[in-house]
Residue frames as a rotation matrix with the C-alpha (Angstrom) as fourth column:
UNK 1
-0.691 0.573 0.440 20.40
0.038 -0.580 0.814 15.59
0.722 0.579 0.379 2.99
UNK 2
-0.917 0.392 0.078 17.94
-0.172 -0.212 -0.962 16.99
-0.360 -0.895 0.262 5.52
UNK 3
-0.344 0.888 0.304 14.22
0.752 0.454 -0.478 16.48
-0.563 0.064 -0.824 5.46
UNK 4
0.358 0.476 -0.803 13.76
-0.022 -0.855 -0.517 19.93
-0.933 0.203 -0.296 4.10
UNK 5
-0.490 -0.640 -0.592 16.11
-0.680 -0.144 0.719 19.19
-0.545 0.755 -0.365 1.20
UNK 6
-0.909 0.188 0.372 14.31
0.303 0.910 0.282 15.94
-0.286 0.369 -0.884 0.40
UNK 7
0.049 0.997 -0.059 10.93
0.647 -0.077 -0.758 17.64
-0.761 -0.001 -0.649 0.27
UNK 8
0.243 0.074 -0.967 12.23
-0.456 -0.871 -0.181 20.30
-0.856 0.485 -0.178 -2.12
UNK 9
-0.777 -0.546 -0.314 13.48
-0.559 0.368 0.743 17.60
-0.290 0.753 -0.591 -4.52
UNK 10
-0.899 0.435 0.047 10.51
0.435 0.875 0.211 15.27
0.051 0.210 -0.976 -4.28
UNK 11
-0.500 0.771 0.393 6.97
-0.467 -0.623 0.627 16.41
0.729 0.130 0.672 -5.01
UNK 12
-0.461 0.448 0.766 4.42
-0.793 0.181 -0.582 15.73
-0.399 -0.875 0.272 -2.40
UNK 13
-0.877 0.034 0.480 2.95
0.100 0.989 0.112 12.24
-0.471 0.146 -0.870 -2.66
UNK 14
0.087 0.995 0.057 -0.53
0.301 0.028 -0.953 13.45
-0.950 0.100 -0.297 -3.50
UNK 15
0.322 -0.052 -0.945 0.82
-0.795 -0.557 -0.240 15.25
-0.514 0.829 -0.221 -6.65
UNK 16
-0.764 -0.641 -0.070 2.68
-0.599 0.666 0.445 12.03
-0.239 0.382 -0.893 -7.51
UNK 17
-0.591 0.621 0.514 -0.55
0.363 0.774 -0.518 9.99
-0.720 -0.120 -0.683 -7.05
UNK 18
0.364 0.790 -0.493 -2.64
-0.110 -0.489 -0.865 12.49
-0.925 0.369 -0.091 -9.05
UNK 19
-0.031 -0.495 -0.868 -0.09
-0.924 -0.317 0.214 12.34
-0.381 0.809 -0.448 -11.94
UNK 20
-0.795 -0.501 -0.342 0.15
-0.597 0.746 0.295 8.64
0.107 0.438 -0.892 -12.16
UNK 21
-0.431 0.657 0.619 -3.29
-0.360 0.504 -0.785 7.31
-0.828 -0.561 0.019 -11.00
UNK 22
0.447 0.750 -0.487 -4.93
-0.703 -0.042 -0.710 7.16
-0.553 0.660 0.508 -14.39
UNK 23
0.081 -0.492 -0.867 -2.24
-0.821 0.461 -0.338 5.20
0.566 0.739 -0.367 -16.28
UNK 24
-0.875 -0.408 0.261 -1.67
-0.483 0.690 -0.540 2.91
0.040 -0.598 -0.800 -13.36
UNK 25
-0.221 0.862 0.456 -5.45
-0.423 0.337 -0.841 2.13
-0.879 -0.379 0.290 -13.07
UNK 26
0.588 0.413 -0.695 -5.78
-0.800 0.172 -0.575 1.48
-0.118 0.894 0.432 -16.84
UNK 27
-0.387 -0.781 -0.490 -2.75
-0.747 0.577 -0.331 -0.80
0.541 0.238 -0.807 -16.65
UNK 28
-0.866 0.023 0.500 -4.31
-0.372 0.637 -0.675 -2.73
-0.334 -0.770 -0.543 -13.69
UNK 29
0.232 0.973 -0.010 -7.70
-0.679 0.155 -0.718 -3.01
-0.697 0.173 0.696 -15.32
UNK 30
0.373 -0.229 -0.899 -5.77
-0.824 0.363 -0.434 -4.89
0.426 0.903 -0.054 -18.15
UNK 31
-0.650 -0.746 -0.143 -3.78
-0.526 0.578 -0.623 -6.99
0.548 -0.330 -0.769 -15.75
UNK 32
-0.986 0.166 0.029 -6.42
0.083 0.629 -0.773 -8.08
-0.146 -0.759 -0.634 -13.23
UNK 33
-0.393 0.887 0.241 -9.75
0.757 0.163 0.633 -6.96
0.523 0.431 -0.736 -14.68
UNK 34
-0.352 0.288 0.891 -12.03
-0.138 -0.957 0.254 -4.08
0.926 -0.034 0.377 -13.90
UNK 35
0.691 0.665 -0.283 -13.64
0.117 0.284 0.952 -5.81
0.713 -0.691 0.119 -10.85
UNK 36
0.654 -0.484 -0.581 -10.33
0.755 0.368 0.543 -6.08
-0.049 -0.794 0.606 -9.00
UNK 37
0.059 -0.733 0.678 -8.44
0.698 -0.455 -0.553 -3.16
0.713 0.506 0.485 -10.36
UNK 38
0.444 0.145 0.884 -9.45
-0.330 -0.891 0.311 -0.70
0.833 -0.430 -0.348 -7.66
UNK 39
0.988 -0.130 0.089 -8.30
-0.037 0.355 0.934 -3.01
-0.153 -0.926 0.346 -4.84
UNK 40
0.407 -0.895 0.182 -4.93
0.912 0.409 -0.027 -3.62
-0.050 0.177 0.983 -6.50
UNK 41
0.175 -0.218 0.960 -4.68
0.351 -0.897 -0.268 0.10
0.920 0.384 -0.080 -7.29
UNK 42
0.804 0.183 0.565 -4.97
-0.424 -0.490 0.762 0.77
0.417 -0.852 -0.317 -3.54
UNK 43
0.828 -0.559 0.043 -2.41
0.384 0.621 0.684 -1.73
-0.409 -0.549 0.729 -2.69
UNK 44
0.277 -0.703 0.655 -0.09
0.855 -0.131 -0.502 -0.29
0.438 0.699 0.565 -5.31
UNK 45
0.174 -0.219 0.960 -0.21
0.049 -0.972 -0.230 3.17
0.984 0.087 -0.158 -3.98
UNK 46
0.960 0.046 0.276 -0.04
-0.276 -0.012 0.961 2.11
0.047 -0.999 0.001 -0.37
UNK 47
0.570 -0.809 0.143 3.23
0.754 0.584 0.301 0.31
-0.327 -0.064 0.943 -1.21
UNK 48
0.066 -0.560 0.826 4.41
0.726 -0.541 -0.425 3.25
0.685 0.627 0.371 -3.19
UNK 49
0.662 0.161 0.732 3.66
-0.272 -0.859 0.435 5.60
0.699 -0.487 -0.524 -0.30
UNK 50
0.947 -0.320 0.037 5.65
0.098 0.393 0.914 3.41
-0.307 -0.862 0.404 2.02
UNK 51
0.216 -0.911 0.351 8.65
0.881 0.337 0.333 3.37
-0.421 0.237 0.875 -0.33
UNK 52
0.853 0.271 0.446 8.27
0.490 -0.709 -0.507 6.92
0.179 0.651 -0.738 -1.65
UNK 53
0.817 -0.562 -0.134 11.26
-0.365 -0.682 0.633 8.30
-0.447 -0.468 -0.762 0.22
UNK 54
-0.058 -0.837 0.544 13.53
-0.058 0.546 0.835 5.65
-0.997 0.017 -0.080 -1.40
UNK 55
0.713 0.482 0.509 12.17
0.425 0.280 -0.861 6.12
-0.558 0.830 -0.005 -4.93
UNK 56
-0.550 -0.803 0.228 14.57
0.613 -0.204 0.763 6.69
-0.567 0.560 0.605 -7.89
UNK 57
0.212 0.709 -0.673 13.21
0.059 -0.697 -0.715 9.89
-0.976 0.112 -0.189 -9.45
UNK 58
-0.778 -0.519 -0.355 14.73
-0.331 -0.142 0.933 9.23
-0.535 0.843 -0.062 -12.99
UNK 59
-0.736 0.574 -0.360 11.65
-0.203 0.321 0.925 7.19
0.646 0.753 -0.120 -14.05
UNK 60
-0.766 0.419 0.488 8.77
-0.567 -0.080 -0.820 7.67
-0.304 -0.904 0.299 -11.55
UNK 61
0.245 0.908 -0.341 6.15
-0.967 0.203 -0.153 6.16
-0.069 0.367 0.928 -13.73
UNK 62
0.112 -0.307 -0.945 8.21
-0.363 0.873 -0.327 3.09
0.925 0.380 -0.013 -14.44
UNK 63
-0.893 -0.417 0.166 8.79
-0.286 0.243 -0.927 2.79
0.346 -0.876 -0.336 -10.67
UNK 64
-0.423 0.783 0.456 5.18
-0.699 0.038 -0.714 2.81
-0.576 -0.621 0.531 -9.76
UNK 65
0.407 0.560 -0.721 4.31
-0.876 0.463 -0.135 0.54
0.258 0.687 0.679 -12.72
UNK 66
-0.491 -0.665 -0.562 6.80
-0.372 0.744 -0.555 -1.95
0.788 -0.064 -0.613 -11.36
UNK 67
-0.901 0.203 0.382 4.99
-0.363 0.126 -0.923 -1.89
-0.236 -0.971 -0.040 -8.11
UNK 68
0.027 0.988 -0.153 1.64
-0.913 -0.038 -0.406 -2.22
-0.407 0.151 0.901 -9.82
UNK 69
0.147 -0.020 -0.989 2.82
-0.663 0.740 -0.114 -5.20
0.734 0.673 0.096 -11.96
UNK 70
-0.847 -0.466 -0.257 4.10
-0.123 0.641 -0.757 -6.98
0.517 -0.610 -0.600 -8.74
UNK 71
-0.668 0.659 0.345 0.85
-0.526 -0.090 -0.846 -6.26
-0.526 -0.747 0.406 -7.01
UNK 72
0.257 0.752 -0.607 -1.04
-0.965 0.234 -0.119 -7.71
0.052 0.617 0.785 -10.02
UNK 73
-0.291 -0.426 -0.857 1.10
-0.392 0.870 -0.299 -10.85
0.873 0.249 -0.420 -9.81
UNK 74
-0.976 -0.046 0.211 0.42
-0.216 0.242 -0.946 -11.06
-0.007 -0.969 -0.246 -6.11
UNK 75
-0.233 0.971 -0.049 -3.31
-0.864 -0.230 -0.448 -10.74
-0.446 -0.061 0.893 -6.87
UNK 76
0.254 0.273 -0.928 -3.20
-0.802 0.596 -0.044 -13.58
0.541 0.755 0.370 -9.31
UNK 77
-0.642 -0.573 -0.509 -1.40
-0.168 0.753 -0.637 -15.77
0.748 -0.324 -0.580 -6.98
UNK 78
-0.849 0.406 0.338 -3.82
-0.377 -0.016 -0.926 -15.09
-0.370 -0.914 0.166 -4.11
UNK 79
0.074 0.935 -0.347 -6.79
-0.974 -0.007 -0.224 -15.78
-0.212 0.355 0.910 -6.55
UNK 80
-0.115 -0.129 -0.985 -5.37
-0.590 0.806 -0.037 -19.13
0.799 0.577 -0.168 -7.51
UNK 81
-0.945 -0.215 -0.245 -5.66
0.073 0.592 -0.803 -20.17
0.318 -0.777 -0.544 -3.86
UNK 82
-0.541 0.841 0.021 -9.31
-0.556 -0.339 -0.759 -18.98
-0.631 -0.422 0.651 -3.58
UNK 83
-0.394 0.593 0.702 -12.29
0.673 0.706 -0.219 -20.97
-0.626 0.387 -0.677 -4.86
UNK 84
-0.962 0.103 -0.254 -13.77
-0.249 -0.718 0.650 -19.49
-0.115 0.689 0.716 -8.06
UNK 85
-0.050 0.996 0.073 -17.54
-0.630 0.025 -0.776 -19.24
-0.775 -0.084 0.626 -8.89
UNK 86
-0.285 -0.048 0.957 -18.80
0.358 0.921 0.153 -22.02
-0.889 0.386 -0.245 -10.99
UNK 87
0.167 0.368 0.915 -20.43
0.985 -0.019 -0.172 -19.83
-0.046 0.930 -0.365 -13.72
UNK 88
-0.844 -0.436 -0.313 -20.22
0.375 -0.896 0.238 -16.51
-0.384 0.084 0.919 -15.26
UNK 89
0.077 0.895 -0.439 -22.97
0.182 -0.445 -0.877 -13.99
-0.980 -0.012 -0.197 -15.82
UNK 90
-0.019 0.053 0.998 -24.02
0.998 0.063 0.015 -13.55
-0.062 0.997 -0.054 -19.48
UNK 91
-0.442 -0.156 -0.883 -23.05
0.218 -0.974 0.063 -9.99
-0.870 -0.165 0.465 -20.50
UNK 92
0.170 0.548 0.819 -25.42
0.967 0.067 -0.245 -8.49
-0.189 0.834 -0.518 -22.96
UNK 93
-0.837 -0.511 -0.196 -24.31
0.445 -0.844 0.299 -5.27
-0.319 0.163 0.934 -24.78
UNK 94
0.213 0.807 -0.550 -26.70
0.088 -0.577 -0.812 -2.44
-0.973 0.125 -0.194 -25.49
UNK 95
0.539 0.060 0.840 -27.18
0.786 0.321 -0.528 -2.08
-0.302 0.945 0.126 -29.26
UNK 96
0.910 -0.192 0.369 -25.69
0.044 -0.837 -0.545 1.34
0.413 0.512 -0.753 -29.49
UNK 97
0.620 -0.726 0.297 -22.61
-0.609 -0.208 0.765 0.30
-0.494 -0.655 -0.571 -27.59
UNK 98
0.970 -0.242 -0.035 -20.78
0.154 0.716 -0.680 -1.48
0.190 0.654 0.732 -30.53
UNK 99
0.271 -0.921 0.281 -17.51
-0.416 -0.375 -0.828 0.33
0.868 0.107 -0.485 -29.77
UNK 100
0.114 -0.202 0.973 -17.63
-0.993 0.017 0.120 -0.71
-0.041 -0.979 -0.199 -26.18
UNK 101
0.867 0.235 0.440 -18.17
-0.255 0.967 -0.014 -4.30
-0.429 -0.100 0.898 -27.24
UNK 102
0.809 -0.587 -0.026 -15.23
0.163 0.267 -0.950 -4.13
0.565 0.764 0.311 -29.63
UNK 103
0.079 -0.759 0.646 -13.04
-0.756 -0.468 -0.457 -2.52
0.650 -0.452 -0.611 -27.01
UNK 104
0.379 0.159 0.911 -14.03
-0.843 0.465 0.270 -5.32
-0.380 -0.871 0.311 -24.54
UNK 105
0.998 -0.020 0.064 -13.13
0.050 0.859 -0.510 -7.91
-0.045 0.512 0.858 -27.17
UNK 106
0.401 -0.909 0.116 -9.71
-0.139 -0.185 -0.973 -6.41
0.905 0.375 -0.200 -27.70
UNK 107
-0.133 -0.544 0.829 -8.88
-0.920 -0.243 -0.307 -6.10
0.369 -0.803 -0.468 -23.97
UNK 108
0.678 0.299 0.672 -10.20
-0.564 0.798 0.214 -9.61
-0.472 -0.524 0.709 -23.36
UNK 109
0.880 -0.470 -0.061 -7.79
0.244 0.560 -0.792 -10.79
0.406 0.682 0.608 -26.09
UNK 110
0.108 -0.829 0.548 -5.00
-0.501 -0.522 -0.691 -8.75
0.859 -0.200 -0.472 -24.35
UNK 111
0.291 0.082 0.953 -5.89
-0.945 0.181 0.272 -10.43
-0.151 -0.980 0.130 -21.06
UNK 112
0.948 0.079 0.310 -5.28
-0.053 0.994 -0.092 -13.88
-0.315 0.070 0.946 -22.72
UNK 113
0.591 -0.795 -0.137 -1.70
-0.368 -0.114 -0.923 -12.94
0.718 0.596 -0.360 -23.83
UNK 114
0.177 -0.660 -0.731 1.34
0.783 0.544 -0.301 -14.46
0.596 -0.519 0.613 -22.08
UNK 115
0.622 0.129 -0.772 2.23
0.723 -0.473 0.504 -12.44
-0.301 -0.871 -0.387 -18.89
UNK 116
-0.378 -0.864 -0.331 5.22
0.606 -0.502 0.618 -10.61
-0.700 0.033 0.713 -20.40
UNK 117
-0.773 0.122 0.623 3.43
0.539 -0.392 0.745 -9.56
0.335 0.912 0.238 -23.56
UNK 118
0.285 0.959 -0.009 0.25
0.807 -0.235 0.542 -8.64
0.517 -0.161 -0.840 -21.75
UNK 119
0.387 -0.204 -0.899 2.20
0.715 -0.550 0.432 -6.34
-0.583 -0.810 -0.066 -19.31
UNK 120
-0.701 -0.703 -0.121 4.17
0.429 -0.551 0.715 -4.76
-0.570 0.449 0.688 -22.11
UNK 121
-0.561 0.553 0.616 1.14
0.611 -0.226 0.759 -4.14
0.559 0.802 -0.211 -24.29
UNK 122
0.486 0.787 -0.380 -0.89
0.835 -0.291 0.466 -2.78
0.256 -0.544 -0.799 -21.36
UNK 123
0.096 -0.551 -0.829 1.93
0.599 -0.634 0.490 -0.39
-0.795 -0.543 0.269 -20.38
UNK 124
-0.848 -0.461 0.261 2.32
0.471 -0.432 0.769 0.77
-0.242 0.775 0.584 -23.92
UNK 125
-0.677 0.638 0.367 -1.28
0.295 -0.222 0.930 1.19
0.674 0.737 -0.038 -24.79
UNK 126
0.403 0.838 -0.367 -3.32
0.721 -0.044 0.692 1.45
0.564 -0.544 -0.622 -21.61
UNK 127
0.508 -0.271 -0.818 -0.77
0.660 -0.488 0.571 3.43
-0.554 -0.830 -0.069 -19.56
UNK 128
0.926 -0.171 0.337 0.94
0.190 -0.560 -0.807 5.11
0.326 0.811 -0.486 -22.67
UNK 129
0.563 -0.825 -0.042 4.50
-0.054 -0.088 0.995 4.47
-0.824 -0.558 -0.095 -21.38
UNK 130
0.525 -0.505 -0.685 7.46
-0.826 -0.109 -0.553 4.90
0.205 0.856 -0.475 -23.69
UNK 131
0.719 -0.209 -0.663 9.53
0.005 0.955 -0.297 1.78
0.695 0.210 0.687 -24.29
UNK 132
-0.420 -0.891 0.171 12.36
-0.130 -0.127 -0.983 3.02
0.898 -0.435 -0.063 -21.98
UNK 133
-0.447 0.227 0.865 10.02
-0.890 -0.204 -0.407 3.15
0.085 -0.952 0.293 -19.03
UNK 134
0.783 0.578 -0.231 8.36
-0.577 0.813 0.077 -0.21
0.232 0.073 0.970 -19.97
UNK 135
0.275 -0.771 -0.574 11.82
0.056 0.609 -0.791 -1.65
0.960 0.185 0.211 -19.94
UNK 136
-0.661 -0.482 0.575 12.52
-0.457 -0.349 -0.818 -0.17
0.595 -0.804 0.010 -16.51
UNK 137
0.009 0.765 0.644 9.23
-1.000 0.024 -0.015 -1.38
-0.027 -0.644 0.765 -15.13
UNK 138
0.910 0.333 -0.248 9.65
-0.370 0.921 -0.121 -4.90
0.188 0.202 0.961 -16.48
UNK 139
0.365 -0.869 0.334 13.41
-0.558 0.083 0.826 -4.93
-0.745 -0.488 -0.455 -15.63
UNK 140
0.372 -0.333 0.867 14.39
0.763 0.641 -0.080 -5.89
-0.529 0.691 0.493 -19.15
UNK 141
-0.734 -0.667 -0.127 16.22
0.418 -0.591 0.690 -4.03
-0.535 0.454 0.713 -21.95
UNK 142
-0.207 0.637 -0.742 14.47
-0.533 -0.710 -0.460 -1.43
-0.821 0.300 0.487 -24.13
UNK 143
-0.603 -0.022 -0.798 14.90
-0.757 0.332 0.563 -3.79
0.253 0.943 -0.217 -27.19
UNK 144
-0.935 0.271 -0.228 13.28
0.319 0.924 -0.213 -6.59
0.153 -0.272 -0.950 -25.23
UNK 145
-0.414 0.826 -0.381 10.38
0.163 -0.345 -0.924 -4.30
-0.896 -0.445 0.008 -24.22
UNK 146
-0.298 0.253 -0.921 9.92
-0.876 -0.456 0.158 -3.39
-0.380 0.853 0.357 -27.95
UNK 147
-0.836 -0.089 -0.542 9.98
-0.359 0.836 0.415 -7.10
0.416 0.541 -0.731 -28.85
UNK 148
-0.804 0.587 -0.093 7.33
0.465 0.523 -0.715 -7.99
-0.371 -0.618 -0.693 -26.22
UNK 149
-0.253 0.753 -0.607 5.08
-0.265 -0.657 -0.706 -5.34
-0.931 -0.018 0.366 -27.43
UNK 150
-0.347 -0.039 -0.937 5.55
-0.935 -0.066 0.349 -6.34
-0.075 0.997 -0.013 -31.08
UNK 151
-0.947 0.017 -0.322 5.02
-0.013 0.996 0.090 -10.06
0.322 0.089 -0.943 -30.25
UNK 152
-0.607 0.777 -0.168 1.87
0.348 0.070 -0.935 -9.22
-0.714 -0.626 -0.313 -28.26
UNK 153
-0.118 0.575 -0.810 0.44
-0.687 -0.636 -0.351 -7.10
-0.717 0.515 0.470 -31.08
UNK 154
-0.629 -0.203 -0.750 1.22
-0.734 0.473 0.487 -9.90
0.256 0.857 -0.446 -33.57
UNK 155
-0.929 0.337 -0.154 -0.57
0.370 0.860 -0.352 -12.45
0.014 -0.384 -0.923 -31.38
UNK 156
-0.405 0.810 -0.425 -3.49
-0.014 -0.470 -0.883 -10.06
-0.914 -0.352 0.201 -30.88
UNK 157
-0.257 0.309 -0.916 -3.88
-0.925 -0.354 0.140 -9.66
-0.281 0.883 0.376 -34.71
UNK 158
-0.840 -0.127 -0.528 -3.70
-0.321 0.900 0.294 -13.38
0.438 0.417 -0.797 -35.23
UNK 159
-0.842 0.518 -0.149 -6.28
0.410 0.437 -0.801 -13.98
-0.350 -0.735 -0.580 -32.45
UNK 160
-0.283 0.769 -0.574 -8.67
-0.307 -0.639 -0.705 -11.27
-0.909 -0.023 0.417 -33.75
UNK 161
-0.488 -0.054 -0.871 -8.36
-0.873 0.015 0.488 -12.59
-0.013 0.998 -0.055 -37.30
UNK 162
-0.948 0.108 -0.300 -9.15
0.112 0.994 0.004 -16.14
0.298 -0.030 -0.954 -36.18
UNK 163
-0.597 0.760 -0.259 -12.17
0.413 0.013 -0.911 -14.96
-0.688 -0.650 -0.321 -34.23
UNK 164
-0.250 0.498 -0.830 -13.41
-0.672 -0.706 -0.222 -12.86
-0.697 0.502 0.512 -37.14
UNK 165
-0.723 -0.121 -0.681 -13.12
-0.625 0.535 0.569 -15.88
0.295 0.836 -0.462 -39.46
UNK 166
-0.933 0.345 -0.106 -15.28
0.350 0.796 -0.493 -17.81
-0.086 -0.497 -0.863 -37.01
UNK 167
-0.487 0.772 -0.408 -18.11
-0.112 -0.518 -0.848 -15.32
-0.867 -0.367 0.338 -37.14
């Protein structure tokens, strides 16, 4: 296959980036937090650019989500080697932002899920991937992807019910 043939089959990388940027960023916000998502996003798409010519085009979003997931794992590994601040700033929500507070509570609960469940739930609801692409991105079967999402949702419901009972 010549370079001209490859370019006619493969869309330009910028189009690929534009098409997949929003779901990848939403996924990364769930996986690493809003503060670090932009950095991991850049690392993800730099790695995707380097490997773009070798990409399997049957599931492009699953392919880039796999890269994003691995970059998120790398991020967590590198953070575990860095010192953490001793305290956290108190976040005060504006009174008219009740929905934002509820959303933050849900995504905080998602962040507390086990890694496999968190990744599956984030890919399903933050990135809006179908189960077949979640399975490809996580390198598991479609049935296992469905199970991880279901288990994650069950855990979230239980967690949110416990927190509601404590209020």
